[in-house]
Backbone as JSON Lines, residues from 0, in Angstrom:
{"i":0,"aa":"M","n":[0.85,-1.18,0.0],"ca":[0.0,0.0,0.0],"c":[0.89,1.24,0.0]}
{"i":1,"aa":"K","n":[0.38,2.29,-0.64],"ca":[1.11,3.55,-0.68],"c":[0.12,4.69,-0.54]}
{"i":2,"aa":"K","n":[0.53,5.71,0.19],"ca":[-0.3,6.89,0.37],"c":[0.01,7.88,-0.74]}
{"i":3,"aa":"C","n":[-1.04,8.38,-1.42],"ca":[-0.89,9.37,-2.48],"c":[-0.36,10.67,-1.88]}
{"i":4,"aa":"N","n":[0.64,11.27,-2.53],"ca":[1.23,12.52,-2.06],"c":[0.25,13.68,-2.1]}
{"i":5,"aa":"K","n":[-0.78,13.6,-2.92],"ca":[-1.72,14.72,-3.09],"c":[-2.95,14.57,-2.19]}
{"i":6,"aa":"C","n":[-3.67,13.43,-2.32],"ca":[-4.93,13.29,-1.58],"c":[-4.76,12.59,-0.23]}
{"i":7,"aa":"G","n":[-3.62,11.9,-0.05],"ca":[-3.35,11.24,1.21],"c":[-4.06,9.89,1.4]}
{"i":8,"aa":"V","n":[-4.78,9.43,0.39],"ca":[-5.5,8.16,0.48],"c":[-4.53,7.02,0.19]}
{"i":9,"aa":"E","n":[-4.62,5.97,1.02],"ca":[-3.78,4.79,0.8],"c":[-4.41,3.9,-0.24]}
{"i":10,"aa":"K","n":[-3.6,3.52,-1.22],"ca":[-4.06,2.66,-2.32],"c":[-2.99,1.62,-2.58]}
{"i":11,"aa":"P","n":[-3.4,0.49,-3.23],"ca":[-2.39,-0.52,-3.58],"c":[-1.32,0.11,-4.47]}
{"i":12,"aa":"F","n":[-0.08,-0.19,-4.19],"ca":[1.04,0.41,-4.92],"c":[1.28,-0.4,-6.2]}
{"i":13,"aa":"T","n":[0.36,-0.21,-7.17],"ca":[0.46,-0.9,-8.46],"c":[0.2,0.11,-9.57]}
{"i":14,"aa":"S","n":[0.5,-0.3,-10.81],"ca":[0.29,0.59,-11.95],"c":[-1.19,0.81,-12.25]}
{"i":15,"aa":"E","n":[-2.06,0.08,-11.58],"ca":[-3.49,0.3,-11.73],"c":[-3.9,1.61,-11.05]}
{"i":16,"aa":"Y","n":[-3.19,1.96,-9.97],"ca":[-3.53,3.15,-9.19],"c":[-2.53,4.28,-9.32]}
{"i":17,"aa":"F","n":[-1.27,3.96,-9.66],"ca":[-0.22,4.96,-9.77],"c":[0.44,4.87,-11.15]}
{"i":18,"aa":"V","n":[0.79,6.04,-11.72],"ca":[1.4,6.11,-13.04],"c":[2.83,5.57,-12.99]}
{"i":19,"aa":"V","n":[3.2,4.8,-14.03],"ca":[4.57,4.29,-14.13],"c":[5.49,5.46,-14.43]}
{"i":20,"aa":"E","n":[6.52,5.62,-13.6],"ca":[7.53,6.67,-13.77],"c":[8.88,6.07,-13.49]}
{"i":21,"aa":"K","n":[9.59,5.77,-14.55],"ca":[10.86,5.06,-14.41],"c":[11.93,5.87,-13.68]}
{"i":22,"aa":"R","n":[11.79,7.19,-13.7],"ca":[12.81,8.02,-13.02],"c":[12.72,7.89,-11.5]}
{"i":23,"aa":"N","n":[11.59,7.47,-10.98],"ca":[11.46,7.25,-9.53],"c":[12.05,5.88,-9.16]}
{"i":24,"aa":"R","n":[12.64,5.81,-8.01],"ca":[13.26,4.58,-7.55],"c":[12.26,3.43,-7.51]}
{"i":25,"aa":"S","n":[11.04,3.74,-7.11],"ca":[10.02,2.69,-6.99],"c":[9.43,2.3,-8.35]}
{"i":26,"aa":"G","n":[9.61,3.15,-9.36],"ca":[9.06,2.87,-10.68],"c":[7.66,3.4,-10.88]}
{"i":27,"aa":"L","n":[7.05,3.96,-9.83],"ca":[5.7,4.53,-9.93],"c":[5.71,5.93,-9.35]}
{"i":28,"aa":"S","n":[4.78,6.76,-9.82],"ca":[4.72,8.14,-9.34],"c":[4.23,8.18,-7.9]}
{"i":29,"aa":"G","n":[4.42,9.3,-7.26],"ca":[3.97,9.46,-5.89],"c":[2.51,9.9,-5.8]}
{"i":30,"aa":"M","n":[1.96,10.34,-6.92],"ca":[0.58,10.82,-6.95],"c":[-0.28,9.76,-7.64]}
{"i":31,"aa":"C","n":[-1.45,9.49,-7.08],"ca":[-2.34,8.5,-7.7],"c":[-2.86,9.02,-9.04]}
{"i":32,"aa":"K","n":[-3.36,8.11,-9.86],"ca":[-3.83,8.48,-11.2],"c":[-4.96,9.5,-11.15]}
{"i":33,"aa":"E","n":[-5.87,9.37,-10.2],"ca":[-6.99,10.32,-10.08],"c":[-6.48,11.74,-9.84]}
{"i":34,"aa":"C","n":[-5.6,11.88,-8.88],"ca":[-5.06,13.21,-8.54],"c":[-4.25,13.77,-9.7]}
{"i":35,"aa":"R","n":[-3.45,12.92,-10.31],"ca":[-2.62,13.35,-11.43],"c":[-3.48,13.89,-12.57]}
{"i":36,"aa":"Q","n":[-4.59,13.19,-12.86],"ca":[-5.5,13.65,-13.91],"c":[-6.13,14.99,-13.53]}
{"i":37,"aa":"G","n":[-6.48,15.14,-12.27],"ca":[-7.06,16.4,-11.8],"c":[-6.09,17.56,-11.96]}
{"i":38,"aa":"V","n":[-4.82,17.33,-11.65],"ca":[-3.78,18.36,-11.8],"c":[-3.63,18.72,-13.27]}
{"i":39,"aa":"K","n":[-3.64,17.69,-14.12],"ca":[-3.51,17.91,-15.57],"c":[-4.68,18.74,-16.09]}
{"i":40,"aa":"D","n":[-5.9,18.35,-15.7],"ca":[-7.1,19.06,-16.15],"c":[-7.08,20.52,-15.7]}
{"i":41,"aa":"K","n":[-6.65,20.75,-14.46],"ca":[-6.59,22.11,-13.92],"c":[-5.58,22.93,-14.71]}
{"i":42,"aa":"W","n":[-4.41,22.33,-14.99],"ca":[-3.38,23.03,-15.76],"c":[-3.9,23.39,-17.15]}
{"i":43,"aa":"K","n":[-4.57,22.44,-17.8],"ca":[-5.12,22.7,-19.14],"c":[-6.12,23.84,-19.09]}
{"i":44,"aa":"E","n":[-6.98,23.85,-18.08],"ca":[-7.99,24.89,-17.95],"c":[-7.34,26.25,-17.74]}
{"i":45,"aa":"E","n":[-6.32,26.3,-16.89],"ca":[-5.64,27.57,-16.6],"c":[-4.82,28.08,-17.78]}
{"i":46,"aa":"N","n":[-4.41,27.18,-18.67],"ca":[-3.53,27.56,-19.79],"c":[-4.2,27.38,-21.16]}
{"i":47,"aa":"R","n":[-5.52,27.38,-21.17],"ca":[-6.27,27.15,-22.4],"c":[-5.88,28.11,-23.53]}
{"i":48,"aa":"D","n":[-5.76,29.4,-23.23],"ca":[-5.41,30.39,-24.26],"c":[-4.03,30.11,-24.85]}
{"i":49,"aa":"C","n":[-3.09,29.78,-24.0],"ca":[-1.73,29.48,-24.44],"c":[-1.72,28.22,-25.32]}
{"i":50,"aa":"I","n":[-2.44,27.22,-24.89],"ca":[-2.51,25.96,-25.65],"c":[-3.15,26.21,-27.01]}
{"i":51,"aa":"N","n":[-4.26,26.95,-27.04],"ca":[-4.94,27.25,-28.3],"c":[-4.06,28.05,-29.24]}
{"i":52,"aa":"S","n":[-3.34,29.02,-28.7],"ca":[-2.44,29.83,-29.5],"c":[-1.34,28.97,-30.11]}
{"i":53,"aa":"Y","n":[-0.74,28.13,-29.29],"ca":[0.31,27.23,-29.77],"c":[-0.24,26.31,-30.85]}
{"i":54,"aa":"S","n":[-1.44,25.78,-30.62],"ca":[-2.06,24.86,-31.57],"c":[-2.32,25.54,-32.91]}
{"i":55,"aa":"R","n":[-2.84,26.78,-32.87],"ca":[-3.09,27.53,-34.11],"c":[-1.79,27.77,-34.87]}
{"i":56,"aa":"K","n":[-0.74,28.16,-34.15],"ca":[0.55,28.42,-34.79],"c":[1.09,27.13,-35.43]}
{"i":57,"aa":"W","n":[0.97,26.03,-34.71],"ca":[1.46,24.75,-35.24],"c":[0.68,24.38,-36.51]}
{"i":58,"aa":"H","n":[-0.65,24.53,-36.48],"ca":[-1.46,24.22,-37.66],"c":[-1.08,25.12,-38.84]}
{"i":59,"aa":"D","n":[-0.81,26.39,-38.58],"ca":[-0.42,27.31,-39.65],"c":[0.92,26.92,-40.26]}
{"i":60,"aa":"K","n":[1.85,26.45,-39.43],"ca":[3.18,26.06,-39.91],"c":[3.18,24.67,-40.55]}
{"i":61,"aa":"N","n":[2.21,23.82,-40.19],"ca":[2.18,22.43,-40.67],"c":[0.81,22.06,-41.25]}
{"i":62,"aa":"P","n":[0.35,22.79,-42.27],"ca":[-1.01,22.54,-42.76],"c":[-1.22,21.13,-43.31]}
{"i":63,"aa":"D","n":[-0.22,20.6,-44.01],"ca":[-0.38,19.25,-44.57],"c":[-0.47,18.19,-43.48]}
{"i":64,"aa":"V","n":[0.39,18.3,-42.49],"ca":[0.38,17.33,-41.39],"c":[-0.91,17.46,-40.59]}
{"i":65,"aa":"A","n":[-1.33,18.7,-40.35],"ca":[-2.57,18.93,-39.6],"c":[-3.76,18.35,-40.34]}
{"i":66,"aa":"R","n":[-3.8,18.54,-41.65],"ca":[-4.89,18.01,-42.47],"c":[-4.9,16.48,-42.41]}
{"i":67,"aa":"M","n":[-3.71,15.9,-42.48],"ca":[-3.62,14.43,-42.44],"c":[-4.09,13.9,-41.08]}
{"i":68,"aa":"K","n":[-3.71,14.58,-40.01],"ca":[-4.16,14.15,-38.68],"c":[-5.67,14.21,-38.58]}
{"i":69,"aa":"N","n":[-6.26,15.27,-39.13],"ca":[-7.71,15.43,-39.12],"c":[-8.39,14.33,-39.95]}
{"i":70,"aa":"Q","n":[-7.83,14.04,-41.11],"ca":[-8.41,12.99,-41.97],"c":[-8.3,11.61,-41.3]}
{"i":71,"aa":"R","n":[-7.16,11.34,-40.67],"ca":[-7.0,10.06,-39.97],"c":[-8.01,9.94,-38.83]}
{"i":72,"aa":"Y","n":[-8.22,11.06,-38.14],"ca":[-9.19,11.07,-37.04],"c":[-10.59,10.74,-37.56]}
{"i":73,"aa":"K","n":[-10.99,11.37,-38.68],"ca":[-12.31,11.12,-39.25],"c":[-12.47,9.65,-39.65]}
{"i":74,"aa":"A","n":[-11.42,9.1,-40.27],"ca":[-11.48,7.7,-40.69],"c":[-11.55,6.77,-39.48]}
{"i":75,"aa":"R","n":[-10.72,7.06,-38.48],"ca":[-10.7,6.23,-37.26],"c":[-12.06,6.25,-36.57]}
{"i":76,"aa":"K","n":[-12.68,7.43,-36.55],"ca":[-13.99,7.61,-35.92],"c":[-15.04,6.72,-36.59]}
{"i":77,"aa":"R","n":[-14.9,6.51,-37.9],"ca":[-15.84,5.67,-38.65],"c":[-15.35,4.23,-38.78]}
{"i":78,"aa":"S","n":[-14.27,3.89,-38.08],"ca":[-13.65,2.56,-38.14],"c":[-13.22,2.19,-39.56]}
{"i":79,"aa":"L","n":[-12.72,3.17,-40.29],"ca":[-12.22,2.94,-41.64],"c":[-10.69,2.86,-41.61]}
{"i":80,"aa":"P","n":[-10.09,2.24,-42.62],"ca":[-8.63,2.21,-42.66],"c":[-8.08,3.63,-42.75]}
{"i":81,"aa":"H","n":[-6.96,3.89,-42.07],"ca":[-6.37,5.24,-42.05],"c":[-4.85,5.12,-42.03]}
{"i":82,"aa":"T","n":[-4.32,4.62,-43.14],"ca":[-2.89,4.28,-43.18],"c":[-2.04,5.21,-44.04]}
{"i":83,"aa":"L","n":[-2.64,6.2,-44.68],"ca":[-1.87,7.08,-45.55],"c":[-0.8,7.82,-44.75]}
{"i":84,"aa":"T","n":[0.44,7.74,-45.2],"ca":[1.53,8.45,-44.54],"c":[1.87,9.71,-45.32]}
{"i":85,"aa":"F","n":[2.61,10.59,-44.69],"ca":[3.03,11.83,-45.34],"c":[3.87,11.51,-46.58]}
{"i":86,"aa":"E","n":[4.75,10.53,-46.47],"ca":[5.6,10.13,-47.6],"c":[4.75,9.6,-48.76]}
{"i":87,"aa":"E","n":[3.73,8.79,-48.45],"ca":[2.84,8.28,-49.5],"c":[2.1,9.42,-50.19]}
{"i":88,"aa":"W","n":[1.67,10.41,-49.4],"ca":[0.98,11.55,-49.99],"c":[1.93,12.32,-50.9]}
{"i":89,"aa":"Q","n":[3.18,12.51,-50.47],"ca":[4.17,13.21,-51.3],"c":[4.39,12.45,-52.61]}
{"i":90,"aa":"N","n":[4.46,11.12,-52.54],"ca":[4.63,10.3,-53.75],"c":[3.41,10.42,-54.66]}
{"i":91,"aa":"T","n":[2.22,10.5,-54.07],"ca":[0.99,10.67,-54.85],"c":[1.03,12.01,-55.6]}
{"i":92,"aa":"L","n":[1.44,13.06,-54.88],"ca":[1.55,14.37,-55.53],"c":[2.56,14.33,-56.68]}
{"i":93,"aa":"L","n":[3.69,13.65,-56.47],"ca":[4.7,13.53,-57.53],"c":[4.12,12.8,-58.74]}
{"i":94,"aa":"H","n":[3.38,11.72,-58.48],"ca":[2.8,10.93,-59.56],"c":[1.9,11.78,-60.45]}
{"i":95,"aa":"F","n":[1.16,12.7,-59.83],"ca":[0.25,13.56,-60.59],"c":[0.85,14.95,-60.84]}
{"i":96,"aa":"D","n":[2.17,15.07,-60.72],"ca":[2.9,16.32,-60.98],"c":[2.4,17.49,-60.14]}
{"i":97,"aa":"G","n":[1.9,17.22,-58.94],"ca":[1.42,18.26,-58.04],"c":[0.14,18.94,-58.53]}
{"i":98,"aa":"C","n":[-0.53,18.3,-59.47],"ca":[-1.74,18.88,-60.06],"c":[-2.97,18.03,-59.73]}
{"i":99,"aa":"C","n":[-4.12,18.6,-60.0],"ca":[-5.39,17.9,-59.8],"c":[-5.42,16.68,-60.72]}
{"i":100,"aa":"A","n":[-5.7,15.53,-60.16],"ca":[-5.75,14.3,-60.95],"c":[-6.88,14.33,-61.97]}
{"i":101,"aa":"Y","n":[-7.91,15.09,-61.69],"ca":[-9.09,15.14,-62.56],"c":[-8.94,16.11,-63.72]}
{"i":102,"aa":"C","n":[-8.61,17.38,-63.41],"ca":[-8.61,18.41,-64.46],"c":[-7.21,18.91,-64.82]}
{"i":103,"aa":"G","n":[-6.21,18.61,-64.01],"ca":[-4.85,19.04,-64.29],"c":[-4.47,20.39,-63.73]}
{"i":104,"aa":"S","n":[-5.39,21.06,-63.03],"ca":[-5.11,22.37,-62.45],"c":[-4.1,22.24,-61.31]}
{"i":105,"aa":"S","n":[-3.32,23.3,-61.1],"ca":[-2.38,23.29,-59.97],"c":[-2.85,24.24,-58.87]}
{"i":106,"aa":"E","n":[-4.08,24.74,-58.99],"ca":[-4.65,25.66,-58.0],"c":[-5.15,24.93,-56.77]}
{"i":107,"aa":"K","n":[-4.7,25.35,-55.59],"ca":[-5.22,24.88,-54.29],"c":[-5.54,23.38,-54.29]}
{"i":108,"aa":"I","n":[-4.49,22.57,-54.24],"ca":[-4.65,21.11,-54.27],"c":[-5.02,20.58,-52.89]}
{"i":109,"aa":"T","n":[-5.99,19.69,-52.85],"ca":[-6.45,19.07,-51.61],"c":[-6.39,17.55,-51.75]}
{"i":110,"aa":"Q","n":[-6.61,16.88,-50.64],"ca":[-6.67,15.41,-50.65],"c":[-8.11,15.0,-50.89]}
{"i":111,"aa":"E","n":[-8.33,14.24,-51.95],"ca":[-9.67,13.85,-52.36],"c":[-9.86,12.36,-52.13]}
{"i":112,"aa":"H","n":[-10.96,12.01,-51.48],"ca":[-11.31,10.59,-51.32],"c":[-11.94,10.12,-52.62]}
{"i":113,"aa":"F","n":[-11.26,9.23,-53.33],"ca":[-11.81,8.71,-54.59],"c":[-13.14,8.02,-54.3]}
{"i":114,"aa":"V","n":[-13.13,7.12,-53.33],"ca":[-14.38,6.54,-52.82],"c":[-14.72,7.37,-51.58]}
{"i":115,"aa":"P","n":[-15.86,8.05,-51.58],"ca":[-16.2,8.94,-50.46],"c":[-16.24,8.22,-49.11]}
{"i":116,"aa":"I","n":[-16.01,8.98,-48.06],"ca":[-16.04,8.44,-46.7],"c":[-17.38,7.78,-46.41]}
{"i":117,"aa":"Y","n":[-18.46,8.41,-46.87],"ca":[-19.77,7.86,-46.54],"c":[-20.01,6.51,-47.21]}
{"i":118,"aa":"K","n":[-19.2,6.18,-48.25],"ca":[-19.27,4.86,-48.88],"c":[-18.14,3.98,-48.38]}
{"i":119,"aa":"D","n":[-17.64,4.3,-47.17],"ca":[-16.57,3.56,-46.51],"c":[-15.22,3.65,-47.22]}
{"i":120,"aa":"G","n":[-14.98,4.79,-47.86],"ca":[-13.68,5.01,-48.49],"c":[-12.68,5.44,-47.44]}
{"i":121,"aa":"G","n":[-11.68,4.64,-47.22],"ca":[-10.69,4.91,-46.19],"c":[-9.69,5.98,-46.57]}
{"i":122,"aa":"Y","n":[-8.87,6.33,-45.61],"ca":[-7.81,7.31,-45.79],"c":[-6.53,6.54,-46.05]}
{"i":123,"aa":"T","n":[-6.44,6.0,-47.27],"ca":[-5.33,5.12,-47.64],"c":[-4.71,5.58,-48.96]}
{"i":124,"aa":"K","n":[-3.54,5.06,-49.22],"ca":[-2.8,5.39,-50.43],"c":[-3.61,5.03,-51.69]}
{"i":125,"aa":"N","n":[-4.46,4.01,-51.6],"ca":[-5.25,3.57,-52.75],"c":[-6.61,4.24,-52.83]}
{"i":126,"aa":"N","n":[-6.82,5.31,-52.05],"ca":[-8.1,6.0,-52.11],"c":[-7.98,7.53,-52.1]}
{"i":127,"aa":"I","n":[-6.78,8.05,-51.84],"ca":[-6.6,9.5,-51.77],"c":[-5.8,9.97,-52.98]}
{"i":128,"aa":"I","n":[-6.35,10.94,-53.7],"ca":[-5.65,11.52,-54.84],"c":[-5.73,13.05,-54.75]}
{"i":129,"aa":"P","n":[-4.82,13.74,-55.43],"ca":[-4.87,15.2,-55.39],"c":[-5.99,15.74,-56.28]}
{"i":130,"aa":"A","n":[-6.69,16.73,-55.76],"ca":[-7.75,17.37,-56.54],"c":[-7.8,18.84,-56.17]}
{"i":131,"aa":"C","n":[-8.13,19.67,-57.13],"ca":[-8.3,21.08,-56.83],"c":[-9.62,21.23,-56.06]}
{"i":132,"aa":"N","n":[-9.77,22.34,-55.36],"ca":[-11.01,22.56,-54.58],"c":[-12.24,22.45,-55.46]}
{"i":133,"aa":"S","n":[-12.15,22.98,-56.66],"ca":[-13.3,22.98,-57.57],"c":[-13.76,21.56,-57.89]}
{"i":134,"aa":"C","n":[-12.82,20.7,-58.26],"ca":[-13.17,19.3,-58.58],"c":[-13.63,18.55,-57.34]}
{"i":135,"aa":"N","n":[-12.93,18.76,-56.23],"ca":[-13.29,18.08,-54.98],"c":[-14.72,18.44,-54.58]}
{"i":136,"aa":"D","n":[-15.06,19.72,-54.63],"ca":[-16.41,20.18,-54.28],"c":[-17.44,19.67,-55.28]}
{"i":137,"aa":"S","n":[-17.09,19.72,-56.56],"ca":[-18.01,19.3,-57.61],"c":[-18.32,17.81,-57.53]}
{"i":138,"aa":"K","n":[-17.29,17.0,-57.29],"ca":[-17.49,15.55,-57.22],"c":[-18.29,15.19,-55.98]}
{"i":139,"aa":"G","n":[-17.94,15.8,-54.86],"ca":[-18.67,15.53,-53.62],"c":[-18.84,14.04,-53.35]}
{"i":140,"aa":"R","n":[-20.09,13.59,-53.25],"ca":[-20.4,12.19,-52.94],"c":[-20.7,11.37,-54.19]}
{"i":141,"aa":"K","n":[-20.48,11.96,-55.35],"ca":[-20.84,11.28,-56.6],"c":[-19.85,10.17,-56.93]}
{"i":142,"aa":"D","n":[-20.33,9.2,-57.71],"ca":[-19.49,8.12,-58.22],"c":[-18.55,8.7,-59.28]}
{"i":143,"aa":"F","n":[-17.29,8.3,-59.22],"ca":[-16.28,8.83,-60.13],"c":[-16.68,8.68,-61.6]}
{"i":144,"aa":"N","n":[-17.06,7.47,-62.01],"ca":[-17.35,7.22,-63.42],"c":[-18.49,8.08,-63.94]}
{"i":145,"aa":"E","n":[-19.54,8.23,-63.16],"ca":[-20.67,9.06,-63.58],"c":[-20.26,10.54,-63.62]}
{"i":146,"aa":"W","n":[-19.62,11.0,-62.56],"ca":[-19.25,12.41,-62.45],"c":[-18.21,12.8,-63.5]}
{"i":147,"aa":"Y","n":[-17.12,12.02,-63.62],"ca":[-16.0,12.41,-64.46],"c":[-16.4,12.46,-65.94]}
{"i":148,"aa":"S","n":[-17.19,11.51,-66.4],"ca":[-17.57,11.46,-67.82],"c":[-18.41,12.67,-68.22]}
{"i":149,"aa":"E","n":[-19.04,13.34,-67.25],"ca":[-19.87,14.51,-67.55],"c":[-19.09,15.83,-67.55]}
{"i":150,"aa":"Q","n":[-17.82,15.8,-67.16],"ca":[-17.04,17.02,-67.03],"c":[-16.47,17.48,-68.37]}
{"i":151,"aa":"L","n":[-16.41,18.8,-68.57],"ca":[-15.86,19.36,-69.8],"c":[-14.38,19.0,-69.97]}
{"i":152,"aa":"F","n":[-13.68,18.81,-68.87],"ca":[-12.25,18.5,-68.91],"c":[-11.99,16.99,-68.96]}
{"i":153,"aa":"Y","n":[-13.03,16.19,-69.18],"ca":[-12.88,14.73,-69.22],"c":[-11.75,14.36,-70.17]}
{"i":154,"aa":"D","n":[-10.89,13.45,-69.7],"ca":[-9.75,13.02,-70.5],"c":[-9.52,11.53,-70.24]}
{"i":155,"aa":"E","n":[-9.6,10.74,-71.28],"ca":[-9.46,9.28,-71.14],"c":[-8.09,8.9,-70.58]}
{"i":156,"aa":"D","n":[-7.03,9.59,-71.02],"ca":[-5.68,9.29,-70.52],"c":[-5.57,9.58,-69.02]}
{"i":157,"aa":"R","n":[-6.16,10.72,-68.62],"ca":[-6.13,11.09,-67.2],"c":[-6.92,10.07,-66.38]}
{"i":158,"aa":"K","n":[-8.05,9.63,-66.91],"ca":[-8.87,8.63,-66.23],"c":[-8.07,7.34,-66.03]}
{"i":159,"aa":"S","n":[-7.37,6.9,-67.07],"ca":[-6.54,5.68,-66.97],"c":[-5.42,5.86,-65.94]}
{"i":160,"aa":"K","n":[-4.82,7.04,-65.94],"ca":[-3.73,7.32,-64.99],"c":[-4.24,7.23,-63.55]}
{"i":161,"aa":"I","n":[-5.43,7.78,-63.31],"ca":[-6.03,7.74,-61.97],"c":[-6.31,6.3,-61.56]}
{"i":162,"aa":"L","n":[-7.0,5.56,-62.43],"ca":[-7.38,4.18,-62.09],"c":[-6.16,3.28,-61.93]}
{"i":163,"aa":"D","n":[-5.15,3.44,-62.79],"ca":[-3.91,2.65,-62.65],"c":[-3.23,2.94,-61.32]}
{"i":164,"aa":"F","n":[-3.16,4.23,-60.97],"ca":[-2.52,4.61,-59.71],"c":[-3.24,3.99,-58.51]}
{"i":165,"aa":"L","n":[-4.56,4.11,-58.49],"ca":[-5.34,3.6,-57.36],"c":[-5.31,2.08,-57.27]}
{"i":166,"aa":"N","n":[-5.05,1.42,-58.38],"ca":[-4.96,-0.04,-58.38],"c":[-3.53,-0.51,-58.14]}
{"i":167,"aa":"G","n":[-2.68,0.4,-57.69],"ca":[-1.3,0.03,-57.32],"c":[-0.32,0.11,-58.46]}
{"i":168,"aa":"G","n":[-0.7,0.68,-59.59],"ca":[0.16,0.75,-60.76],"c":[1.09,1.9,-60.78]}
C-alpha cells in the first residue's frame, strides 16, 4: 500500500492506481492516477489560451500534417482504414505532378477521397488523390465514373492514370 502525495489516500502500490515513472526509484509516481489527472485538467484549464495559440501556430506552420491528422481522425472515428503516410501523400503528388488528378489544375490542391467516406472510403494510399477545390467540391459524394464522364475536362488518358494509380500501378 502507498499513500498518495496529493490526496493522502492509501491505495495498492500498483500501476493500476499509480502512473509508471521510471525516473522514480520505486518505478511509480507518488501521486495516484486520479489526482494526477485532476492536476492535468486544472493546468489545461488555466492555460487554455496558451494551448490554443500554440495549436493555431502549429497548424499554420504544418497545414499538410494537420490536415492528415484530421483525416486520420475522421477515418478512425468511422472505423475505416487510415494508413496514408506523409511520404505516400508526397509520392501521390509527384505521380500527378502536383496537379489535380481530374482536371490538371495546380490551383489549391487538396486530398480527395476517390471513394467517399460515406461509402466507406478509407484514408489510404489507394483512395486518396490530389484534386483542386473545384473538382473536390463538384465531385462531392458522386461516383467517379458518372461524375467524371460529364465534365468538360474529361480526358481518357487522365482517367486511366487515376485508375492505374489507385490499383497500385
